[in-house]
C-alpha positions as CSV (number, residue, x, y, z in Angstrom):
1,M,-56.8,-2.7,-28.9
2,H,-54.4,-5.1,-27.3
3,E,-54.3,-6.8,-31.4
4,M,-51.6,-3.7,-32.2
5,S,-49.0,-4.3,-29.9
6,I,-48.8,-8.4,-31.0
7,A,-48.9,-7.5,-34.2
8,E,-45.8,-5.4,-33.3
9,G,-44.1,-8.2,-31.5
10,L,-44.9,-10.6,-34.3
11,L,-43.1,-8.3,-37.1
12,R,-39.9,-8.3,-34.9
13,A,-39.9,-12.0,-34.9
14,V,-40.6,-12.2,-38.0
15,L,-38.4,-10.0,-40.1
16,D,-35.4,-11.0,-38.1
17,A,-36.4,-14.2,-38.6
18,A,-36.3,-13.7,-42.1
19,G,-33.1,-11.4,-42.3
20,T,-31.8,-14.6,-40.6
21,C,-32.5,-16.7,-43.9
22,G,-31.6,-13.7,-46.7
23,A,-35.2,-13.5,-47.2
24,R,-36.7,-11.3,-50.3
25,R,-39.9,-11.4,-49.2
26,V,-42.0,-12.9,-46.8
27,Q,-45.2,-14.5,-48.1
28,R,-46.8,-16.4,-45.0
29,V,-46.7,-15.8,-41.4
30,E,-48.4,-19.2,-39.1
31,L,-49.5,-17.8,-35.8
32,A,-51.2,-20.3,-32.7
33,V,-53.2,-18.5,-30.4
34,G,-54.3,-19.6,-27.6
35,Q,-58.2,-19.5,-26.6
36,M,-57.5,-17.4,-23.1
37,R,-55.5,-14.9,-25.2
38,L,-59.0,-13.3,-26.7
39,I,-57.5,-12.4,-29.4
40,M,-59.7,-11.0,-32.6
41,P,-58.3,-12.7,-35.8
42,E,-59.8,-9.6,-38.2
43,A,-58.2,-6.9,-35.7
44,L,-54.5,-9.1,-35.6
45,D,-54.8,-9.2,-39.2
46,M,-55.6,-5.3,-39.8
47,A,-53.0,-4.5,-37.7
48,W,-50.5,-6.8,-39.3
49,Q,-51.6,-5.5,-42.5
50,V,-50.8,-2.0,-41.4
51,L,-47.4,-2.3,-39.5
52,S,-46.0,-4.4,-42.0
53,E,-46.4,-2.1,-45.0
54,G,-43.2,-0.9,-46.6
55,T,-41.5,-3.9,-44.9
56,I,-40.5,-6.9,-46.8
57,A,-43.6,-8.9,-45.1
58,S,-46.1,-6.2,-47.2
59,G,-49.0,-8.3,-48.2
60,A,-48.1,-11.5,-46.2
61,E,-50.7,-13.8,-45.5
62,L,-51.2,-14.0,-41.9
63,A,-52.8,-17.2,-40.8
64,V,-54.0,-17.5,-37.3
65,V,-54.9,-21.2,-35.3
66,E,-56.4,-20.4,-32.2
67,T,-55.7,-23.3,-29.4
68,P,-58.2,-24.8,-27.6
69,L,-58.0,-24.1,-24.0
70,E,-57.0,-26.6,-21.7
71,A,-56.6,-27.3,-17.8
72,R,-55.9,-30.0,-14.5
73,C,-57.2,-29.4,-11.7
74,R,-54.0,-29.8,-8.8
75,R,-56.5,-31.6,-6.6
76,C,-57.8,-34.0,-8.5
77,G,-55.8,-34.5,-11.3
78,C,-58.9,-34.3,-13.9
79,R,-57.8,-33.1,-17.5
80,F,-60.3,-30.8,-19.6
81,A,-61.6,-27.6,-21.2
82,P,-62.7,-25.1,-19.2
83,R,-65.0,-22.2,-20.9
84,I,-63.1,-18.8,-20.2
85,D,-65.4,-17.6,-17.4
86,N,-65.5,-20.9,-15.6
87,Y,-62.6,-23.7,-14.4
88,L,-64.7,-25.5,-11.9
89,C,-63.3,-28.6,-12.4
90,P,-65.9,-31.1,-13.2
91,A,-64.5,-34.2,-10.9
92,C,-64.2,-32.2,-8.0
93,G,-65.9,-29.0,-8.4
94,L,-62.5,-27.2,-7.2
95,A,-61.5,-24.0,-9.7
96,D,-57.8,-24.9,-9.0
97,V,-56.2,-25.8,-12.3
98,E,-52.8,-25.1,-13.8
99,I,-53.5,-24.1,-17.5
100,L,-51.6,-26.7,-19.8
101,A,-52.6,-25.6,-23.6
102,G,-54.3,-21.8,-24.9
103,N,-52.4,-19.4,-23.2
104,D,-49.8,-19.1,-25.4
105,I,-49.2,-17.3,-28.4
106,I,-46.7,-19.2,-30.6
107,L,-45.0,-17.9,-34.3
108,K,-45.1,-21.5,-35.8
109,S,-43.8,-21.0,-39.3
110,V,-42.4,-18.3,-41.6
111,V,-42.5,-18.7,-45.7
112,C,-40.0,-16.5,-47.3
113,D,-38.6,-16.0,-51.2
114,V,-35.4,-16.5,-50.8
115,A,-32.5,-15.1,-53.0
């Protein structure tokens, strides 16, 4: 379950951000996750809840927004939304693409209670 290692890194980043602003408690965390990462939001939320227990992020809501996959054909420049199992360009049929979106994990926001 790769969601556990993602939740570990996320918790470190959230606690660092919260510590920088002197937060007493983390209320909400928003995360943009690319479709290509194949993350199960329920598994990520479960890992987040377990790992954040006993920290200032305990009980914080984890909002996961999925970013759709977008690619550009290197041959003809066509931009399209491929499927995870099919990267064939709909214009020229070549499967040589540059991934433009949908492969990132981005911490979008951290909402905290501060003193």
